[in-house]
C-alpha positions, 0 to 999 in steps of 0.5 A, spaced: 986 115 638 979 111 638 974 114 633 968 116 637 963 115 630 964 110 625 959 109 619 958 101 616 954 100 610 950 093 610 947 092 603 941 091 602 939 084 598 931 081 598 930 075 599 928 071 593 924 066 598 923 066 605 928 070 611 930 065 616 934 070 621 939 067 626 939 073 632 945 073 636 948 078 641 955 078 644 957 084 650 962 089 648 966 093 653 965 100 651 968 105 656 973 103 661 981 104 661 983 097 665 983 094 671 986 100 674 980 104 674 977 099 678 982 099 684 983 107 683 975 109 685 974 102 689 969 096 688 963 100 686 966 103 680 962 100 675 964 100 668 960 101 661 958 095 657 953 095 650 950 089 647 951 088 640 945 085 637 946 081 629 940 078 625 944 073 620 940 070 614 941 062 615 940 060 608 947 065 605 950 066 613 950 074 610 949 079 615 942 082 615 942 087 621 946 090 626 944 094 633 948 097 639 944 098 645 945 098 652 946 090 656 940 090 658 936 090 651 934 083 649 934 080 643 927 079 643 926 087 645 930 088 639 926 084 634 919 088 637 
């Protein structure tokens, strides 16, 4: 079975000097059972996608920030 909810805790570690944050994002298919659904429902069936934004400390390569958004949100909007 698939989980509807998962808790992930990322411990906070304060930087002793400035923080250089590297941002990247990737698309993830959020819902959908596969290609057969497109055949069944026709070409207008839309898959639901989400975007995972990740912020990484350039010096330590530790993950410092994670946010899951809809697919139309850019990295700059997440940084706000």
